[in-house]
Residue, then its C-alpha position, 0 to 999 in steps of 0.5 A: m037020522k040024516v041031516t042036510v045042509e044047503f048053502a051057496g049052491q051046495k047041498k050035502t047030507a050027513t047021517a047023525g051017529k047014535d050020540g046025535k052028532w053029525m058033521l059035514k064039510l062043504d066044498a071050498l067056498k069063494a069069498n062073497a060079500n053078499p049076505q046068504e042063507m044056510v038051510i039045515s034040515d033033518h029027515p022028518g022035515h025040521r028046518v033051521t035057517l041061518k041068515n046074513i052069512l058072509v064068506g071070507e077069511v076067518w081067524m081065531t084070536s086068543g089070549q088074555s085081557n089085552m087081546q080081549w080089550p075093546a077097541g073103543k078104550c084104546s088107539v084102535g077105536r079112538v084113532l083108527i076106527k074114528e078116522l075110518s068112520e070119517r072116511v066112510k062118511a066122506g065117501t072115500e072108503k067103504l065100510p069094511l065087512i068085519r064081524e066078530g063072534k064069541v062064545t057067550s054062555v060058557f066061561s071055562s071048564l075042567h073038561p071040554i064043552e061042546h054045546a054053548e051059545a055064541a053070538w056074532s057082531d054084525g059090524s055096526n059097532f066096531s068099538d066093541y070088538s077086540a082092539i088088536s083083533f080089529a086092527f089085524a082084521y082091518e089090515l086084511s080087509k084093506e088088502l084082500q077086499i073081502p069079508i073078515g071074521i074074528l073068532n074072539c076067544a080071549f079073557s082077562t087075567t088068564s095064563i097061557q096054560a089055561w088056553i092049552p088043550r090037553e092034547g097039546i100037553e100030553s104029547g110034550t116030552d120036556e120035563y116042564t110040560r110033563g109036569l103040567y100033564q101030571k097036574i092034568l092027570e091029578g085033575d082027571y077022575r079017570a086017572p090013578e094019579n087023581k086018587a093018589a094026589w087027592d088022598q094025600y091032599y086030604q091028609d095034608l088038610r088035616l095036618w094043616a088044620k092041626g098045625n094052625a091050631e098050634l100056631y093060634k095058641k102061640g099067637f103066631s100067624l096062621k098058614h094059608l090053606p094048602a093049594c089043591p093038587g092037579n089043575l083045580r086051583g080055580n077056574r082059570d087053571i091048565s086047559w080050563m079056558y080052552n075047554g070053555k071058550i075055544h073047544p065049543v067052536v072046534p072045528y069051525a073053519i078058520r084060516g089061522a090064529i093069532w095070540n096075545q098074552g103075557y102079563a099073567s105069565a111074566g114071572e115064569g120066564l123061559v118056559y114060555y117057549n115050552n108053553l107056546h109049543s104046547l099051545i100051537r101043537g094042541w090047537r093043531k091037533v084039535w083042529n086036525k090041521a097040522d099046518l094051522p098058521v099061528y102068529f103070536h106077540q112078543f110081550y110089550c114093555p110095561g112101565g119101569y123099562n129102561d136101557g139097562l141090562s138084566l136076565n129077569s123073568t120078563a126078559e126070559m119070557r120074551l126070549g122064550t117067545w123069540l125062540a118059539r119061532d122054530i115052530p113051523n108055520a108060526n111066527m112072532a110079531s114084536q111089541i118091544d117098542i110098545t109101552g103103557g100100563v097093564h092095558y096099554f093104549n097103543k094096540a093098533v100097531p101090534g095088530q097091524r104087525l100080526a097082519l103082516h105075517a098073515l098077508k105075507n104067508q097066507y095071502g102071498k103079499d110081497i112085504v116084509a113081516d119080520g123085524l130085525m133079529f140077531k143072526s151072528y157077530k164077529v170080532d175085529g180088534n176092539k170092534l164087535i160087528v153084528e149081522f141081522d136077519h131081515a135087514d135087507g135095505g139097511l138099518v135105521a134108528g127110530k122110536t115110537g111114542a106113548g100117547n093118544f095116537i097110533a104108535t107108528p115108529t118114526v125114523i130118527e135122522n142120524g140117530e145112531d148116537q141116541v140108541t143106547l141099548f147095545y152092550i158088549a163084554d170082554k173076558d171078565r164078563v162085565w158088560h159095557r154100554a156100547k156106541m153103535k155105528i150103522d154100516g149098511e145091514k150091520v152095526i159096529l159096536t165099540a165101548p171104552g174099556v172093552s179091547k177084545p169083545r166076546g159078547v153082545a146084548y141088546g134091549c133085554n130090560g125093555v125098549g118102549t119109547l127109547p130110540n131103537l134099531y129098525n129095519r127099513a120096514l120099521l119093524p124093531l130089533t128083538p132083544f138078545i144076549y150072546y157070549d162066545n157066540k152062545l145064547v145066554t140065559s139066567e141058567t147058563w150065565p155064571d154071574d147073578p146079578i149080571k155085571v154092568a160097568d158103572v152100575v153097582r149091583q147090590p148082592a142079593w142080601k142087600r136087595r132083601e129087607v127084614w120084614l118088620a112091623s108096620q109102624y117101624r118105618d123111617d121117621c117113626v116115633i116110639q114110646a118113651g119110658v116103657p119096654t119097646p117090642f120090635w117084631g116081624r116075620a122071617l123064614e124058619g131058622s132065621v137068626i135076627t139081630l137088632s141094634f138100636a140106641g146102643i142095644e144089641k139083641t138076637c133071636t131065632v125063628g123057631t121050628g115051624e114058625q115065622d114070627w120073631q120078636i125082640t124087646i128092648p128096655p125103656l128109653p127116655a124121650s129124645a128128639e135125637p134121630k136114631i137108626l134101627k139096624l136089623t140083620c137076618e142070617l139064614d144057614g150061617e149066611l147073611y140073608a137080608r138087612t134093613e135100616v130104619a132111619n130118623i127114629v125119635v122117642g116120645d109119646v105115641w097115640y093110637v087114634a081110631v076114627p071114621d070119616f069126620t070133619f075138621t077144618v081148623p088151621i094147622e098149628t105146627e110144622h115141627s118135624d117132631v110132630r109126626l103122623f102115620t096112617p094107612n093108605a091101602a084101600k082095604r081096611a079089614n081082613r078075614m083073619p088076624y094078620r099083623y103085616k097087612l099094611e105091608i102088602p103094597p110095595k114101598g114107594t107106591r101111593h098105597y104104602a103107609i109112611w110117617r109124615s112130619g108136621s111140615d108135610l101135613s096139609d090143612k085140607s085133610p081132617i086126619h092131617v089136621l087132627a094129627n097136627v093139632l093134637g100133636a102140636r098141643i101135646r108137644a107144647r105141653t111136654g116138649k117131647p116128640v109126638g107120634i100120632l097113628v090114625m087108623n081110619t075107616r069109612d062111613g060107607d063101610k058101615i062099621r060096627i063095634s063088633n068089627w073092632i073087637g077081636y074074635d077071642w073077645l066077642d064072647q064077652a058081650p052077650s049081644l055078640k054071641d051070634k057074630l062069634q058063632s059065625l066066625q068059629t069056622v075060620y078060627p082053629d080054637n074050636p070044633a067048628y073049625f075042624k068040622n069045616v075042614e072035614e066038610y071041605i074034604s067031604d065036598w071034594k069027595t062028592f065033587w069027584k063022584t059027580i061033577p066031572m063025570g057029568v060034564l064029561s058025559a054031557k059036554k055042556f052045562d045046565e042053563g045059566q051055568a058058565s063054569i064049574a063051581l069048585p068046593r070052597l072052605k067056608s069063610a066067615s059069614s060076618p064082618a065081625a073082627g075084620t077091622y080089628n084083624m087089620l087095624i089093631t092086629s098090625f100094632n099088636p103088641g105096640n106101645f102107646k101113651g094113649v088111645i083115642c076113639l071117635t065113635p061113628e054114627s054106624f056104631f048105633e044103627e043096629d040097636e040104637g045104642a042099647n048095647f053100646g055100653s057092654e060092647f064098647s067096654v069089651m072093645a076097649n078092654c080088648w084093645k088095652e090088652n093087645f097093646a103092649c103098654p100097661d093100661p094106655y089111657l083111653f079117650y072116646t066120644i059118646p053121643s048125647n041122649e038127644l042124638v041116641p036116646k037108647i044109649t047105654e054107658p060103658k061101665k066095665i072099661k078096665g083102667k084109665s078112660t074118659a068119655y067125652e059127650i058130643s052133641r053133634w055127629l062128627t061130620a058136618p053137611r057139605g056147604d053148611a058153614a055153621s055146622r062145620e064150625a060147631v063140629n070144629k069147636q067140639m073137636l077142639r074141646f075134645i083135644d084139649r080135654i085129652v091133653s089136660e087129662a093125660y098130662k096132669 
């Protein structure tokens, strides 16, 4: 069948092949801002008319979220487009003809997709465009005065490898890229590597399940599911994003491409060089344009940068980006002086800098496109003199900013002394901060303590808004580090960490911590009068030594294990601060060390609460009354994990800490509860008091079953269905192993059907955006989830007593009919999991007026006291009378606890 295309005075015909595909090329078109129509017809006379087509310059833009980020959420929309709109409204500028197209129906694919839906934005709302792409396109539009098209192929949280076509990887010769190609082959059902890798994976899964069963019997943490071989680790793995987002538009006529990515790859370091080569090589192959221009960004400076010196992975990723300028017809635009969060605000300047390369190289503009770059250095006595590329006209000191504006650099007059980013080193390989003097197109560096410099470094830890060195075009100097005139990398430099004068770099073991249970942190309280277990995690074979209160003990992490535990004898109550010292040795060498300071010994209470109201004044500011509560947003976990509260890094707002009485506000109900309860216990006993408050939220609709461990659910007849729903993920029963076998079976079925179907059709069914990969079945019930985090984190903790404020959600499913039996199971579960013998349990129970069908817990083992409440724990906002009644109810409960527990 013949197909004819008519457009812009041209009429051309092509013949479709047996597979129905056809393609023809129009002669080169002149830019035209007037909308035109394209008519496509076949021999039987079917016609399709495409309207409102402009002719201009088209650039493909790709990367992760900062390339995808809409203009309206950053400086491009809030400043650049806003000011543009004002000029257009005033009649001083015409609205630029910039359009953005993107694939809309496909997300990603294991194999290339050819048939997909796409859409073009007509320029009526620039704020929805990719911010960096628009800033780039607007510069081209201003200079060329023709329509500009953006082919937006970007998506968040994607690595560079995800955007590389297979063609770019398979022709790579370096070891790293060959490793990527091996993964592609393992993910290709046509390759022998696929069968070998997946047969081994199925064996690994069965061994993993068996091993987890053994760990579960011993009470140890379970190991994670083994990762899939090949490029099947999710739908953003190697080549997947290219296959889904870019391949459908190949070979759309484009002038070139721009690239912004890095956050997902910042931990990979220097191999960014290899990946950029593969990316550009691949794009050029699939477009059949060996000289396709590609311009890429060097990674910006997220928060945490400083004027120090390091060879970390982010610095080496930037280095790899700089070195990739050896790719012909490709170049780099620096963002080293741009800072912000993950999605940094100032995206106008980065887009404009990419446009400089296009304007200079594709459109013949006589402009400076490159920032300063290291060229060479020479030594003159105690001076080190650096020469730069792209320094014509001399150098200046300058800086950008971070705020709601376009971060255009500004010159700092006589600002040489403010640039603190240079370092020089002599024969001892110690780097000294250097003083800089600009000498035309060079800089002269000196540093006290360096008499015969041999190396020079600049900005390796980031620049951001710090005073920086620029050329006359106000394009910044790219970071570098050289010694003896050779490029320095973490692999070639002999010192780890790199040595910097006046900076005490701790050895690796000092930078590591022994992983310790959640409650054992600075300012903690441990329970007096009972043996105290300390526990944590470490590598197999680690030797853990604990020193506390004159006691020293050691244990070794067993083969195939990760957990350790050391128990010390009972200690008397004492407000005298103590220090817990832990060391970890591995293979006979010190591996990590941790100290926990200001520990006191007294009474510790565990309190489980929902949202509640408590607004009475605080009663103490004494440092011996202390509170520990989680700050993480998540309060549940699919599986038991004793270290879930450790996940947020120390120092962040989500990291749980102990607070003393002087640090408890009178606004938080949790703070007030801990303060009042702690104050009254301390007044009665004179001992230090620690209150651990583990709180859930009413919006989570927590049930009793959420607080019961998996192993206990079978003791409540009403919870048998919840037990069955969890058995597929707990390795103590046949359902778990059946789940693993079904997972293996699903993968075998996948390989026999899905990939070959996609490869053959090169499209998805309507409504399908990617390939659904087999998954190991997860729990279908939230039962045990809260227990897995808020109880397991303190197993086997020691407590004087346990308090449970029962939320209204406990009674919503059955109106309290099963409360008695279920709560009894929950109480016994907690008591057995905590280390202390029979901790006293206090709990609230609603009256019959609140819950008419309620049943009483009658099988709680050991000491327990129920306190009947006539009101729910939360008072309506603005209802002062209800709030006062709830406060009195809570105070009476606290007094009951103190009087009963301390008779």
